[in-house]
HTML snippet that shows the backbone in 3Dmol.js (N, CA, C, O; Angstrom):
<script src="https://3Dmol.org/build/3Dmol-min.js"></script>
<div id="view" style="width:600px;height:400px;position:relative"></div>
<script>
const pdb = `
ATOM      1  N   MET A   1     260.998-128.017  38.178  1.00  0.00           N
ATOM      2  CA  MET A   1     260.884-126.704  37.362  1.00  0.00           C
ATOM      3  C   MET A   1     259.014-126.454  37.378  1.00  0.00           C
ATOM      4  O   MET A   1     258.401-127.449  37.767  1.00  0.00           O
ATOM      5  N   ALA A   2     258.419-125.614  37.113  1.00  0.00           N
ATOM      6  CA  ALA A   2     257.053-125.079  36.835  1.00  0.00           C
ATOM      7  C   ALA A   2     256.749-125.758  35.482  1.00  0.00           C
ATOM      8  O   ALA A   2     257.272-125.973  34.389  1.00  0.00           O
ATOM      9  N   THR A   3     255.450-126.006  36.265  1.00  0.00           N
ATOM     10  CA  THR A   3     254.784-126.610  34.302  1.00  0.00           C
ATOM     11  C   THR A   3     254.075-125.659  34.202  1.00  0.00           C
ATOM     12  O   THR A   3     253.777-124.730  34.952  1.00  0.00           O
ATOM     13  N   LYS A   4     253.665-126.121  32.628  1.00  0.00           N
ATOM     14  CA  LYS A   4     252.444-124.817  32.351  1.00  0.00           C
ATOM     15  C   LYS A   4     251.196-125.190  32.432  1.00  0.00           C
ATOM     16  O   LYS A   4     250.886-126.302  32.004  1.00  0.00           O
ATOM     17  N   ASN A   5     250.382-124.467  32.908  1.00  0.00           N
ATOM     18  CA  ASN A   5     248.748-124.938  33.108  1.00  0.00           C
ATOM     19  C   ASN A   5     248.092-124.667  31.711  1.00  0.00           C
ATOM     20  O   ASN A   5     247.830-123.592  31.170  1.00  0.00           O
ATOM     21  N   PRO A   6     247.898-126.000  31.270  1.00  0.00           N
ATOM     22  CA  PRO A   6     247.260-126.014  29.752  1.00  0.00           C
ATOM     23  C   PRO A   6     246.229-124.637  29.512  1.00  0.00           C
ATOM     24  O   PRO A   6     246.300-123.898  28.530  1.00  0.00           O
ATOM     25  N   ARG A   7     245.249-124.485  30.667  1.00  0.00           N
ATOM     26  CA  ARG A   7     244.174-122.914  30.438  1.00  0.00           C
ATOM     27  C   ARG A   7     244.700-121.806  30.339  1.00  0.00           C
ATOM     28  O   ARG A   7     244.213-120.806  29.812  1.00  0.00           O
ATOM     29  N   ASN A   8     246.246-121.980  31.096  1.00  0.00           N
ATOM     30  CA  ASN A   8     246.939-120.569  30.586  1.00  0.00           C
ATOM     31  C   ASN A   8     247.686-120.622  29.592  1.00  0.00           C
ATOM     32  O   ASN A   8     248.484-119.687  29.648  1.00  0.00           O
ATOM     33  N   GLU A   9     247.832-121.245  28.708  1.00  0.00           N
ATOM     34  CA  GLU A   9     248.894-121.628  27.789  1.00  0.00           C
ATOM     35  C   GLU A   9     249.211-120.567  26.766  1.00  0.00           C
ATOM     36  O   GLU A   9     250.356-120.259  26.434  1.00  0.00           O
ATOM     37  N   LYS A  10     248.060-120.013  26.277  1.00  0.00           N
ATOM     38  CA  LYS A  10     248.055-118.848  25.202  1.00  0.00           C
ATOM     39  C   LYS A  10     248.863-117.792  26.156  1.00  0.00           C
ATOM     40  O   LYS A  10     249.973-117.326  25.899  1.00  0.00           O
ATOM     41  N   LEU A  11     248.130-117.535  27.223  1.00  0.00           N
ATOM     42  CA  LEU A  11     248.467-116.035  27.822  1.00  0.00           C
ATOM     43  C   LEU A  11     250.176-116.085  28.627  1.00  0.00           C
ATOM     44  O   LEU A  11     250.834-115.122  29.021  1.00  0.00           O
ATOM     45  N   ILE A  12     250.504-117.438  28.667  1.00  0.00           N
ATOM     46  CA  ILE A  12     251.838-117.312  29.264  1.00  0.00           C
ATOM     47  C   ILE A  12     252.728-116.991  27.559  1.00  0.00           C
ATOM     48  O   ILE A  12     253.480-116.027  27.409  1.00  0.00           O
ATOM     49  N   ILE A  13     252.450-117.932  26.527  1.00  0.00           N
ATOM     50  CA  ILE A  13     253.322-117.111  25.483  1.00  0.00           C
ATOM     51  C   ILE A  13     252.914-116.147  24.689  1.00  0.00           C
ATOM     52  O   ILE A  13     253.425-116.071  23.572  1.00  0.00           O
ATOM     53  N   THR A  14     251.972-115.263  25.065  1.00  0.00           N
ATOM     54  CA  THR A  14     251.717-114.067  24.688  1.00  0.00           C
ATOM     55  C   THR A  14     252.438-113.135  25.647  1.00  0.00           C
ATOM     56  O   THR A  14     253.047-112.129  25.283  1.00  0.00           O
ATOM     57  N   PHE A  15     252.356-113.423  26.512  1.00  0.00           N
ATOM     58  CA  PHE A  15     253.056-112.658  28.001  1.00  0.00           C
ATOM     59  C   PHE A  15     254.628-112.632  27.943  1.00  0.00           C
ATOM     60  O   PHE A  15     255.192-111.624  28.369  1.00  0.00           O
ATOM     61  N   GLY A  16     255.367-113.667  27.446  1.00  0.00           N
ATOM     62  CA  GLY A  16     256.576-114.253  27.025  1.00  0.00           C
ATOM     63  C   GLY A  16     257.188-113.219  25.424  1.00  0.00           C
ATOM     64  O   GLY A  16     258.254-112.628  25.250  1.00  0.00           O
ATOM     65  N   ALA A  17     256.165-113.350  24.648  1.00  0.00           N
ATOM     66  CA  ALA A  17     256.560-112.598  23.715  1.00  0.00           C
ATOM     67  C   ALA A  17     256.116-111.039  23.457  1.00  0.00           C
ATOM     68  O   ALA A  17     256.378-110.520  22.372  1.00  0.00           O
ATOM     69  N   ASN A  18     255.682-110.571  24.117  1.00  0.00           N
ATOM     70  CA  ASN A  18     255.795-109.694  24.731  1.00  0.00           C
ATOM     71  C   ASN A  18     256.971-108.883  25.442  1.00  0.00           C
ATOM     72  O   ASN A  18     257.425-107.754  25.258  1.00  0.00           O
ATOM     73  N   VAL A  19     257.315-110.031  26.428  1.00  0.00           N
ATOM     74  CA  VAL A  19     258.759-108.980  26.906  1.00  0.00           C
ATOM     75  C   VAL A  19     259.429-109.199  26.189  1.00  0.00           C
ATOM     76  O   VAL A  19     260.426-108.484  26.290  1.00  0.00           O
ATOM     77  N   ARG A  20     259.481-110.134  25.102  1.00  0.00           N
ATOM     78  CA  ARG A  20     260.618-109.858  24.271  1.00  0.00           C
ATOM     79  C   ARG A  20     260.921-108.718  23.362  1.00  0.00           C
ATOM     80  O   ARG A  20     261.968-108.127  23.097  1.00  0.00           O
ATOM     81  N   LYS A  21     259.757-108.594  22.987  1.00  0.00           N
ATOM     82  CA  LYS A  21     259.330-107.402  21.821  1.00  0.00           C
ATOM     83  C   LYS A  21     259.731-106.153  22.613  1.00  0.00           C
ATOM     84  O   LYS A  21     260.485-105.316  22.116  1.00  0.00           O
ATOM     85  N   TYR A  22     259.168-106.015  23.987  1.00  0.00           N
ATOM     86  CA  TYR A  22     259.538-104.519  24.454  1.00  0.00           C
ATOM     87  C   TYR A  22     260.893-104.347  25.263  1.00  0.00           C
ATOM     88  O   TYR A  22     261.211-103.334  25.885  1.00  0.00           O
ATOM     89  N   ARG A  23     261.697-105.609  25.136  1.00  0.00           N
ATOM     90  CA  ARG A  23     262.950-105.612  25.850  1.00  0.00           C
ATOM     91  C   ARG A  23     264.006-105.005  24.617  1.00  0.00           C
ATOM     92  O   ARG A  23     264.811-104.080  24.729  1.00  0.00           O
ATOM     93  N   ASN A  24     263.693-105.922  23.311  1.00  0.00           N
ATOM     94  CA  ASN A  24     264.423-105.199  22.179  1.00  0.00           C
ATOM     95  C   ASN A  24     264.206-103.963  21.752  1.00  0.00           C
ATOM     96  O   ASN A  24     265.102-103.377  21.144  1.00  0.00           O
ATOM     97  N   VAL A  25     262.836-103.285  22.028  1.00  0.00           N
ATOM     98  CA  VAL A  25     262.333-102.191  21.668  1.00  0.00           C
ATOM     99  C   VAL A  25     263.482-101.035  22.293  1.00  0.00           C
ATOM    100  O   VAL A  25     263.954 -99.990  21.845  1.00  0.00           O
ATOM    101  N   LYS A  26     263.657-101.819  23.580  1.00  0.00           N
ATOM    102  CA  LYS A  26     264.318-100.398  24.547  1.00  0.00           C
ATOM    103  C   LYS A  26     265.910-101.043  24.567  1.00  0.00           C
ATOM    104  O   LYS A  26     266.715-100.539  25.351  1.00  0.00           O
ATOM    105  N   GLY A  27     266.255-101.960  23.847  1.00  0.00           N
ATOM    106  CA  GLY A  27     267.430-102.110  23.177  1.00  0.00           C
ATOM    107  C   GLY A  27     268.196-102.637  24.438  1.00  0.00           C
ATOM    108  O   GLY A  27     269.247-102.147  24.851  1.00  0.00           O
ATOM    109  N   LEU A  28     267.639-103.533  24.907  1.00  0.00           N
ATOM    110  CA  LEU A  28     268.176-104.689  26.281  1.00  0.00           C
ATOM    111  C   LEU A  28     268.555-106.196  26.077  1.00  0.00           C
ATOM    112  O   LEU A  28     267.832-107.024  25.523  1.00  0.00           O
ATOM    113  N   THR A  29     269.680-106.407  26.556  1.00  0.00           N
ATOM    114  CA  THR A  29     269.812-107.675  26.287  1.00  0.00           C
ATOM    115  C   THR A  29     268.747-108.436  27.489  1.00  0.00           C
ATOM    116  O   THR A  29     268.007-107.726  28.171  1.00  0.00           O
ATOM    117  N   MET A  30     268.769-109.752  27.628  1.00  0.00           N
ATOM    118  CA  MET A  30     268.114-110.409  28.384  1.00  0.00           C
ATOM    119  C   MET A  30     269.016-110.680  29.801  1.00  0.00           C
ATOM    120  O   MET A  30     268.512-111.197  30.798  1.00  0.00           O
ATOM    121  N   ASN A  31     270.473-110.233  29.719  1.00  0.00           N
ATOM    122  CA  ASN A  31     270.804-110.412  31.078  1.00  0.00           C
ATOM    123  C   ASN A  31     270.495-108.826  31.520  1.00  0.00           C
ATOM    124  O   ASN A  31     270.243-108.677  32.716  1.00  0.00           O
ATOM    125  N   GLU A  32     270.489-107.858  30.842  1.00  0.00           N
ATOM    126  CA  GLU A  32     270.809-106.458  31.111  1.00  0.00           C
ATOM    127  C   GLU A  32     268.789-106.156  31.673  1.00  0.00           C
ATOM    128  O   GLU A  32     268.363-105.320  32.471  1.00  0.00           O
ATOM    129  N   LEU A  33     268.257-106.861  31.130  1.00  0.00           N
ATOM    130  CA  LEU A  33     266.792-106.889  31.829  1.00  0.00           C
ATOM    131  C   LEU A  33     266.591-107.907  32.672  1.00  0.00           C
ATOM    132  O   LEU A  33     265.417-108.052  33.012  1.00  0.00           O
ATOM    133  N   ALA A  34     267.480-108.764  33.179  1.00  0.00           N
ATOM    134  CA  ALA A  34     267.319-109.643  34.393  1.00  0.00           C
ATOM    135  C   ALA A  34     267.758-108.905  35.891  1.00  0.00           C
ATOM    136  O   ALA A  34     267.333-108.894  37.046  1.00  0.00           O
ATOM    137  N   GLY A  35     269.087-108.193  34.968  1.00  0.00           N
ATOM    138  CA  GLY A  35     269.692-107.245  36.045  1.00  0.00           C
ATOM    139  C   GLY A  35     268.896-106.191  36.912  1.00  0.00           C
ATOM    140  O   GLY A  35     268.964-106.011  38.128  1.00  0.00           O
ATOM    141  N   LEU A  36     268.080-105.505  35.919  1.00  0.00           N
ATOM    142  CA  LEU A  36     267.282-104.403  36.271  1.00  0.00           C
ATOM    143  C   LEU A  36     265.972-105.054  37.021  1.00  0.00           C
ATOM    144  O   LEU A  36     265.444-104.448  37.953  1.00  0.00           O
ATOM    145  N   CYS A  37     265.497-106.268  36.581  1.00  0.00           N
ATOM    146  CA  CYS A  37     264.271-106.825  37.539  1.00  0.00           C
ATOM    147  C   CYS A  37     265.186-107.646  38.738  1.00  0.00           C
ATOM    148  O   CYS A  37     264.398-108.253  39.464  1.00  0.00           O
ATOM    149  N   ASP A  38     266.288-107.805  39.071  1.00  0.00           N
ATOM    150  CA  ASP A  38     266.917-108.248  40.356  1.00  0.00           C
ATOM    151  C   ASP A  38     266.512-109.935  40.080  1.00  0.00           C
ATOM    152  O   ASP A  38     265.982-110.516  41.027  1.00  0.00           O
ATOM    153  N   VAL A  39     266.721-110.598  38.988  1.00  0.00           N
ATOM    154  CA  VAL A  39     266.146-112.053  38.976  1.00  0.00           C
ATOM    155  C   VAL A  39     267.398-112.685  38.167  1.00  0.00           C
ATOM    156  O   VAL A  39     268.425-112.070  37.879  1.00  0.00           O
ATOM    157  N   GLU A  40     267.117-113.999  37.867  1.00  0.00           N
ATOM    158  CA  GLU A  40     268.519-114.593  37.382  1.00  0.00           C
ATOM    159  C   GLU A  40     268.317-114.596  35.540  1.00  0.00           C
ATOM    160  O   GLU A  40     267.135-114.371  35.281  1.00  0.00           O
ATOM    161  N   LEU A  41     268.852-114.719  34.737  1.00  0.00           N
ATOM    162  CA  LEU A  41     269.052-114.590  33.389  1.00  0.00           C
ATOM    163  C   LEU A  41     268.102-115.439  33.182  1.00  0.00           C
ATOM    164  O   LEU A  41     266.980-115.026  32.888  1.00  0.00           O
ATOM    165  N   GLY A  42     268.397-116.910  33.305  1.00  0.00           N
ATOM    166  CA  GLY A  42     267.275-118.083  32.924  1.00  0.00           C
ATOM    167  C   GLY A  42     265.783-117.828  33.323  1.00  0.00           C
ATOM    168  O   GLY A  42     264.833-118.123  32.598  1.00  0.00           O
ATOM    169  N   THR A  43     265.687-117.270  34.510  1.00  0.00           N
ATOM    170  CA  THR A  43     264.088-116.647  34.749  1.00  0.00           C
ATOM    171  C   THR A  43     263.708-115.636  33.337  1.00  0.00           C
ATOM    172  O   THR A  43     262.720-115.898  32.650  1.00  0.00           O
ATOM    173  N   ILE A  44     264.369-114.792  33.107  1.00  0.00           N
ATOM    174  CA  ILE A  44     264.117-113.762  31.668  1.00  0.00           C
ATOM    175  C   ILE A  44     263.791-114.869  30.859  1.00  0.00           C
ATOM    176  O   ILE A  44     262.594-115.120  30.716  1.00  0.00           O
ATOM    177  N   SER A  45     264.789-115.713  30.199  1.00  0.00           N
ATOM    178  CA  SER A  45     264.907-116.917  28.971  1.00  0.00           C
ATOM    179  C   SER A  45     263.801-117.438  29.082  1.00  0.00           C
ATOM    180  O   SER A  45     263.243-117.495  27.987  1.00  0.00           O
ATOM    181  N   THR A  46     262.992-118.005  30.207  1.00  0.00           N
ATOM    182  CA  THR A  46     262.254-118.907  30.319  1.00  0.00           C
ATOM    183  C   THR A  46     260.651-118.337  30.164  1.00  0.00           C
ATOM    184  O   THR A  46     259.774-118.860  29.475  1.00  0.00           O
ATOM    185  N   VAL A  47     260.542-117.260  30.905  1.00  0.00           N
ATOM    186  CA  VAL A  47     259.972-116.132  30.593  1.00  0.00           C
ATOM    187  C   VAL A  47     259.571-115.688  29.254  1.00  0.00           C
ATOM    188  O   VAL A  47     258.346-115.606  29.166  1.00  0.00           O
ATOM    189  N   GLU A  48     260.210-115.373  28.171  1.00  0.00           N
ATOM    190  CA  GLU A  48     260.353-114.780  27.130  1.00  0.00           C
ATOM    191  C   GLU A  48     259.877-116.044  26.074  1.00  0.00           C
ATOM    192  O   GLU A  48     259.442-115.722  24.969  1.00  0.00           O
ATOM    193  N   ARG A  49     259.959-117.288  26.395  1.00  0.00           N
ATOM    194  CA  ARG A  49     260.332-118.629  25.784  1.00  0.00           C
ATOM    195  C   ARG A  49     258.855-119.376  25.877  1.00  0.00           C
ATOM    196  O   ARG A  49     258.281-120.257  25.237  1.00  0.00           O
ATOM    197  N   GLY A  50     258.525-118.467  27.131  1.00  0.00           N
ATOM    198  CA  GLY A  50     256.653-118.701  27.297  1.00  0.00           C
ATOM    199  C   GLY A  50     256.976-120.576  27.980  1.00  0.00           C
ATOM    200  O   GLY A  50     256.317-121.562  27.651  1.00  0.00           O
ATOM    201  N   VAL A  51     258.107-120.550  28.915  1.00  0.00           N
ATOM    202  CA  VAL A  51     258.326-121.968  29.263  1.00  0.00           C
ATOM    203  C   VAL A  51     257.729-121.935  30.931  1.00  0.00           C
ATOM    204  O   VAL A  51     257.311-122.933  31.518  1.00  0.00           O
ATOM    205  N   VAL A  52     257.788-120.842  31.391  1.00  0.00           N
ATOM    206  CA  VAL A  52     256.714-120.987  32.745  1.00  0.00           C
ATOM    207  C   VAL A  52     256.003-120.090  32.703  1.00  0.00           C
ATOM    208  O   VAL A  52     256.113-119.211  31.848  1.00  0.00           O
ATOM    209  N   ASN A  53     254.760-120.098  33.966  1.00  0.00           N
ATOM    210  CA  ASN A  53     254.316-118.926  34.260  1.00  0.00           C
ATOM    211  C   ASN A  53     255.157-118.149  35.543  1.00  0.00           C
ATOM    212  O   ASN A  53     255.434-118.758  36.576  1.00  0.00           O
ATOM    213  N   CYS A  54     255.427-117.081  35.374  1.00  0.00           N
ATOM    214  CA  CYS A  54     256.099-116.052  36.125  1.00  0.00           C
ATOM    215  C   CYS A  54     254.961-115.680  37.407  1.00  0.00           C
ATOM    216  O   CYS A  54     253.730-115.691  37.394  1.00  0.00           O
ATOM    217  N   THR A  55     255.758-115.415  38.293  1.00  0.00           N
ATOM    218  CA  THR A  55     254.929-114.787  39.819  1.00  0.00           C
ATOM    219  C   THR A  55     254.414-113.405  39.207  1.00  0.00           C
ATOM    220  O   THR A  55     254.808-112.824  38.196  1.00  0.00           O
ATOM    221  N   ILE A  56     253.747-113.167  39.816  1.00  0.00           N
ATOM    222  CA  ILE A  56     253.402-111.487  39.693  1.00  0.00           C
ATOM    223  C   ILE A  56     254.245-110.620  40.216  1.00  0.00           C
ATOM    224  O   ILE A  56     254.237-109.446  39.847  1.00  0.00           O
ATOM    225  N   SER A  57     255.146-111.112  41.212  1.00  0.00           N
ATOM    226  CA  SER A  57     256.390-109.891  41.527  1.00  0.00           C
ATOM    227  C   SER A  57     257.013-110.074  40.618  1.00  0.00           C
ATOM    228  O   SER A  57     257.583-108.983  40.635  1.00  0.00           O
ATOM    229  N   THR A  58     257.670-110.864  39.254  1.00  0.00           N
ATOM    230  CA  THR A  58     258.550-110.978  38.578  1.00  0.00           C
ATOM    231  C   THR A  58     257.909-110.072  37.359  1.00  0.00           C
ATOM    232  O   THR A  58     258.478-109.237  36.656  1.00  0.00           O
ATOM    233  N   ALA A  59     256.368-110.566  37.339  1.00  0.00           N
ATOM    234  CA  ALA A  59     255.870-109.552  35.949  1.00  0.00           C
ATOM    235  C   ALA A  59     256.098-108.206  36.036  1.00  0.00           C
ATOM    236  O   ALA A  59     256.629-107.477  35.198  1.00  0.00           O
ATOM    237  N   PHE A  60     255.432-107.792  37.667  1.00  0.00           N
ATOM    238  CA  PHE A  60     255.364-106.344  37.749  1.00  0.00           C
ATOM    239  C   PHE A  60     256.914-105.759  37.821  1.00  0.00           C
ATOM    240  O   PHE A  60     257.101-104.552  37.665  1.00  0.00           O
ATOM    241  N   ALA A  61     258.058-106.702  38.073  1.00  0.00           N
ATOM    242  CA  ALA A  61     259.458-105.992  37.926  1.00  0.00           C
ATOM    243  C   ALA A  61     259.634-105.943  36.398  1.00  0.00           C
ATOM    244  O   ALA A  61     260.196-104.946  35.945  1.00  0.00           O
ATOM    245  N   ILE A  62     259.206-106.933  35.524  1.00  0.00           N
ATOM    246  CA  ILE A  62     259.610-106.570  34.333  1.00  0.00           C
ATOM    247  C   ILE A  62     259.101-105.442  33.674  1.00  0.00           C
ATOM    248  O   ILE A  62     259.804-104.747  32.939  1.00  0.00           O
ATOM    249  N   SER A  63     257.458-105.138  33.983  1.00  0.00           N
ATOM    250  CA  SER A  63     256.995-104.427  33.612  1.00  0.00           C
ATOM    251  C   SER A  63     257.320-103.049  33.872  1.00  0.00           C
ATOM    252  O   SER A  63     257.106-102.263  32.949  1.00  0.00           O
ATOM    253  N   LYS A  64     258.044-102.369  35.511  1.00  0.00           N
ATOM    254  CA  LYS A  64     258.610-101.537  35.742  1.00  0.00           C
ATOM    255  C   LYS A  64     260.126-101.348  34.976  1.00  0.00           C
ATOM    256  O   LYS A  64     260.567-100.200  34.919  1.00  0.00           O
ATOM    257  N   ALA A  65     260.901-102.423  34.407  1.00  0.00           N
ATOM    258  CA  ALA A  65     262.027-102.397  33.759  1.00  0.00           C
ATOM    259  C   ALA A  65     262.108-101.843  32.414  1.00  0.00           C
ATOM    260  O   ALA A  65     263.104-101.292  31.946  1.00  0.00           O
ATOM    261  N   LEU A  66     260.745-102.067  31.688  1.00  0.00           N
ATOM    262  CA  LEU A  66     260.621-101.575  30.664  1.00  0.00           C
ATOM    263  C   LEU A  66     259.704-100.671  30.311  1.00  0.00           C
ATOM    264  O   LEU A  66     259.457-100.445  29.127  1.00  0.00           O
ATOM    265  N   GLU A  67     259.141-100.098  31.240  1.00  0.00           N
ATOM    266  CA  GLU A  67     258.679 -98.918  31.578  1.00  0.00           C
ATOM    267  C   GLU A  67     257.338 -98.946  30.846  1.00  0.00           C
ATOM    268  O   GLU A  67     256.817 -98.019  30.227  1.00  0.00           O
ATOM    269  N   ILE A  68     256.834-100.296  31.050  1.00  0.00           N
ATOM    270  CA  ILE A  68     255.040 -99.951  30.517  1.00  0.00           C
ATOM    271  C   ILE A  68     254.312-100.731  31.668  1.00  0.00           C
ATOM    272  O   ILE A  68     254.865-101.194  32.665  1.00  0.00           O
ATOM    273  N   THR A  69     253.014-100.796  31.368  1.00  0.00           N
ATOM    274  CA  THR A  69     252.013-101.144  32.588  1.00  0.00           C
ATOM    275  C   THR A  69     252.213-103.000  31.845  1.00  0.00           C
ATOM    276  O   THR A  69     252.631-103.340  30.738  1.00  0.00           O
ATOM    277  N   ILE A  70     251.666-103.925  33.119  1.00  0.00           N
ATOM    278  CA  ILE A  70     251.446-105.055  32.675  1.00  0.00           C
ATOM    279  C   ILE A  70     250.432-105.368  31.766  1.00  0.00           C
ATOM    280  O   ILE A  70     250.581-106.337  31.022  1.00  0.00           O
ATOM    281  N   ASP A  71     249.491-104.731  31.724  1.00  0.00           N
ATOM    282  CA  ASP A  71     248.570-105.150  30.840  1.00  0.00           C
ATOM    283  C   ASP A  71     249.095-105.018  29.093  1.00  0.00           C
ATOM    284  O   ASP A  71     248.735-105.692  28.128  1.00  0.00           O
ATOM    285  N   LYS A  72     249.957-104.007  29.170  1.00  0.00           N
ATOM    286  CA  LYS A  72     250.666-103.875  27.553  1.00  0.00           C
ATOM    287  C   LYS A  72     251.211-105.457  27.562  1.00  0.00           C
ATOM    288  O   LYS A  72     250.899-106.108  26.565  1.00  0.00           O
ATOM    289  N   LEU A  73     251.810-105.978  28.351  1.00  0.00           N
ATOM    290  CA  LEU A  73     252.331-107.587  28.089  1.00  0.00           C
ATOM    291  C   LEU A  73     251.665-108.392  28.006  1.00  0.00           C
ATOM    292  O   LEU A  73     252.041-109.459  27.521  1.00  0.00           O
ATOM    293  N   LEU A  74     250.257-108.177  28.502  1.00  0.00           N
ATOM    294  CA  LEU A  74     249.332-109.323  28.268  1.00  0.00           C
ATOM    295  C   LEU A  74     248.407-109.252  26.907  1.00  0.00           C
ATOM    296  O   LEU A  74     247.545-110.056  26.553  1.00  0.00           O
ATOM    297  N   GLU A  75     248.854-108.026  26.239  1.00  0.00           N
ATOM    298  CA  GLU A  75     247.827-107.560  25.008  1.00  0.00           C
ATOM    299  C   GLU A  75     247.973-108.904  23.653  1.00  0.00           C
ATOM    300  O   GLU A  75     249.042-109.485  23.465  1.00  0.00           O
ATOM    301  N   GLU A  76     247.078-109.116  23.074  1.00  0.00           N
ATOM    302  CA  GLU A  76     247.337-110.089  21.797  1.00  0.00           C
ATOM    303  C   GLU A  76     247.863-109.150  20.868  1.00  0.00           C
ATOM    304  O   GLU A  76     248.193-109.517  19.740  1.00  0.00           O
TER     305      GLU A  76
END
`;
const viewer = $3Dmol.createViewer("view");
viewer.addModel(pdb, "pdb");
viewer.setStyle({}, {cartoon: {color: "spectrum"}});
viewer.zoomTo();
viewer.render();
</script>
């Protein structure tokens, strides 16, 4: 499992919280979002909990599935 970079911990947690917020706004389950992003359910779960720093391609897939820009997912 990937480990957090302490330098980016706040950003990773913020990103995950925003994924959860916008997913809930769209009325999607984690499983539905995972399907739209073509990733495993566990990937969405660990991203939302701020456990891992996801890849750029996963962040892009999440933003497209949620129909928002990546910068919205990084806003504090």
